[in-house]
C-alpha positions as CSV (number, residue, x, y, z in Angstrom):
1,P,0.0,0.0,0.0
2,A,1.0,3.6,-0.4
3,H,0.9,6.5,2.1
4,W,3.4,8.8,3.5
5,G,5.2,9.2,0.4
6,L,8.2,9.5,0.1
7,T,11.6,8.1,-0.4
8,R,14.2,8.9,2.2
9,S,17.5,10.3,1.1
10,L,19.7,7.8,-0.6
11,V,22.3,7.6,2.2
12,I,23.1,5.0,4.8
13,L,21.4,6.0,8.0
14,P,21.5,4.6,11.5
15,M,18.3,3.3,13.1
16,K,15.6,6.0,13.2
17,L,12.7,7.1,15.2
18,F,10.4,9.3,13.2
19,F,7.3,10.0,15.4
20,V,6.1,9.6,18.9
21,G,2.6,10.7,20.0
22,V,0.7,10.7,23.3
23,Y,-3.1,10.2,23.1
24,Y,-6.2,9.8,25.2
25,A,-8.3,7.0,23.7
26,T,-11.9,6.2,24.4
27,A,-13.9,3.4,22.7
28,G,-16.0,4.6,19.8
29,R,-14.5,8.1,19.6
30,K,-11.6,9.6,17.7
31,P,-8.6,9.6,20.0
32,I,-7.3,12.9,21.4
33,L,-3.7,13.7,20.4
34,H,-2.1,15.5,23.4
35,K,1.6,15.7,22.5
36,K,3.8,14.7,19.7
37,A,7.4,14.9,18.5
38,Q,8.7,14.2,14.9
39,N,12.0,13.8,13.2
40,V,11.7,13.8,9.4
41,S,15.1,15.2,8.6
42,S,16.0,12.0,6.6
43,F,13.3,12.8,4.0
44,G,13.6,15.3,1.2
45,Y,12.8,18.9,2.2
46,F,9.8,19.2,0.0
47,Q,8.4,15.8,1.2
48,R,8.5,16.6,4.9
49,S,5.1,18.3,5.3
50,G,3.4,15.4,3.6
51,V,5.3,12.9,5.7
52,Q,4.3,14.7,8.9
53,E,0.6,14.6,7.8
54,F,0.8,10.8,7.2
55,L,2.6,10.3,10.5
56,N,-0.3,12.0,12.3
57,F,-2.8,10.1,10.3
58,T,-1.2,6.8,11.0
59,G,-0.9,7.5,14.8
60,N,-4.6,8.3,15.0
61,L,-5.6,5.3,12.9
62,L,-3.6,2.9,15.1
63,V,-4.8,4.3,18.5
64,E,-8.4,4.3,17.3
65,R,-8.1,0.6,16.4
66,S,-6.3,-0.6,19.5
67,D,-7.8,-2.0,22.7
68,S,-7.0,-0.9,26.2
69,G,-4.1,-3.0,27.6
70,Q,-3.0,-4.0,24.1
71,R,0.5,-3.7,22.6
72,K,0.8,-4.1,18.9
73,T,3.5,-3.7,16.2
74,V,2.5,-3.1,12.6
75,K,5.0,-3.7,9.9
76,E,4.9,-1.7,6.7
77,Q,7.7,-2.2,4.3
78,E,10.9,-1.0,6.1
79,Y,8.9,0.7,8.9
80,R,7.5,-0.4,12.2
81,C,4.6,1.3,14.1
82,H,4.4,0.4,17.8
83,V,1.3,1.2,19.8
84,F,0.3,0.7,23.4
85,I,-2.9,1.8,25.2
86,R,-2.8,1.6,29.0
87,S,-5.8,0.6,31.1
88,D,-6.4,4.3,32.0
89,N,-6.9,5.0,28.3
90,L,-3.6,6.9,27.9
91,G,-1.9,5.7,24.8
92,A,1.3,6.2,22.8
93,V,2.5,5.5,19.3
94,L,6.1,5.2,18.1
95,I,7.0,5.0,14.4
96,A,10.5,3.8,13.7
97,D,12.5,2.0,11.1
98,H,12.5,-1.8,11.0
99,E,15.9,-2.1,12.7
100,Y,14.9,-0.4,16.0
101,P,14.5,-3.1,18.7
102,Q,10.8,-3.9,19.4
103,R,11.3,-4.3,23.2
104,V,13.2,-1.1,23.5
105,A,10.4,0.7,21.5
106,F,7.8,-0.5,24.0
107,T,10.0,0.4,27.0
108,F,10.4,3.8,25.5
109,L,6.6,4.2,25.2
110,N,6.2,3.2,28.8
111,K,8.8,5.9,29.8
112,V,7.0,8.5,27.7
113,M,3.6,7.8,29.3
114,D,5.0,7.7,32.8
115,Q,6.6,11.0,32.3
116,Y,3.5,12.5,30.8
117,T,1.4,11.2,33.7
118,A,3.8,12.8,36.1
119,E,3.7,16.2,34.4
120,F,0.1,16.5,33.2
121,P,-2.9,16.0,35.6
122,K,-5.3,13.2,34.7
123,D,-8.3,15.4,35.0
124,G,-7.2,17.3,31.9
125,W,-6.7,14.3,29.6
126,T,-10.3,14.3,28.2
127,A,-9.9,17.8,26.8
128,A,-8.2,18.6,23.5
129,P,-5.0,20.6,24.1
130,S,-4.4,24.0,22.7
131,N,-1.1,22.8,21.2
132,H,0.8,19.5,20.8
133,S,4.3,20.6,21.7
134,W,6.2,19.2,24.7
135,P,9.9,20.0,24.8
136,A,10.6,16.9,27.0
137,L,9.1,14.7,24.3
138,D,11.4,16.2,21.6
139,Q,14.3,15.6,23.9
140,L,13.3,12.0,24.5
141,L,12.8,11.3,20.8
142,E,16.3,12.7,20.0
143,K,18.0,10.9,22.9
144,Y,16.5,7.5,22.1
145,Q,17.5,7.6,18.4
146,D,20.2,5.5,20.0
147,P,18.4,2.5,21.5
148,K,21.4,2.1,24.0
149,A,20.9,5.7,25.2
150,D,20.8,4.7,28.9
151,A,20.1,1.9,31.3
152,M,16.4,1.9,30.2
153,T,17.3,-0.5,27.5
154,R,18.4,-3.0,30.1
155,V,15.3,-2.8,32.3
156,Q,12.8,-4.6,30.2
157,A,11.9,-7.5,32.4
158,D,8.4,-6.3,32.7
159,L,8.0,-6.7,29.0
160,D,9.5,-10.1,28.6
161,E,6.3,-12.0,29.3
162,T,4.0,-9.4,27.6
163,K,2.3,-10.5,24.4
164,I,2.9,-8.1,21.5
165,I,0.5,-8.6,18.6
166,L,2.2,-8.3,15.3
167,Y,0.5,-7.2,12.0
168,D,2.1,-7.4,8.6
169,T,0.5,-4.3,7.1
170,I,-1.5,-1.3,8.2
171,E,-4.5,-2.7,6.3
172,A,-4.4,-5.8,8.5
173,V,-5.3,-3.6,11.5
174,L,-8.5,-2.2,9.9
175,Q,-11.9,-3.4,10.9
176,R,-14.0,-5.7,8.7
177,G,-15.2,-3.7,5.7
178,E,-12.9,-0.8,6.2
179,K,-10.7,0.3,3.3
180,L,-7.5,2.4,3.7
181,D,-8.4,4.4,0.6
182,D,-11.7,5.5,2.1
183,L,-10.1,6.4,5.4
184,V,-7.5,8.6,3.6
185,K,-10.2,10.2,1.6
186,K,-12.2,11.1,4.7
187,S,-9.3,12.1,6.9
188,D,-9.1,15.6,8.4
189,D,-5.4,15.0,9.1
190,L,-4.5,15.1,5.4
191,S,-4.3,18.0,3.0
192,L,-5.7,17.8,-0.5
193,A,-2.2,17.6,-1.8
194,S,-1.3,14.6,0.4
195,K,-4.5,12.9,-0.6
196,S,-3.8,13.4,-4.3
197,F,-0.2,12.1,-3.8
198,Y,-1.6,9.0,-2.1
199,K,-4.1,8.4,-4.8
200,E,-1.5,8.7,-7.6
201,A,1.0,6.5,-5.7
202,R,-1.7,3.8,-5.2
203,K,-2.6,4.0,-8.9
204,A,1.1,3.5,-9.9
205,N,1.6,0.9,-7.2
206,S,4.6,2.9,-6.2
207,C,7.5,1.2,-4.4
208,C,8.9,4.4,-3.0
209,V,6.1,5.1,-0.5
210,I,5.8,3.6,2.9
211,L,2.2,2.9,3.7
């Protein structure tokens, strides 16, 4: 399938984290994005706004289709999308390349949500925020581009016995009868330009797009 667009620069890059978002998720309703951080520097300059839109779209899509207490990883070509919704309905999504270790990704999401919980009172989670910036999240995304950034990567015992559901494509996550094309068409997260790009890429069965 085709989505974000967009070939990365033809250079050999280390493991990459592209997006992390913190959400409040309630069954049957669109999740509320509270905070996000993105790193799209490895994409071409003119591709970045489209990539950012599809990162947002993908984060919302995965949270909306995940159950409380569930961890899942969705494969899409050379990318991996990791999502975890806690029992208190706080959720987080990390979009990385395929080389980034899965267990470290989920440990990272736990750390992000723990820090969010410590800084932002729970009674404000059900309201949409006025902005999505959170400097601490930008710093964490930058720091953990290296999965060995600190001792966090060695403290994963709590995840060892946790089941992580693995999906081979984004479309495998969709509910019965849903089509990715329709969701893209209806999405408020995507500009007309991004929707047109997606449509043309699907038509051409492009190999240089990631969703």
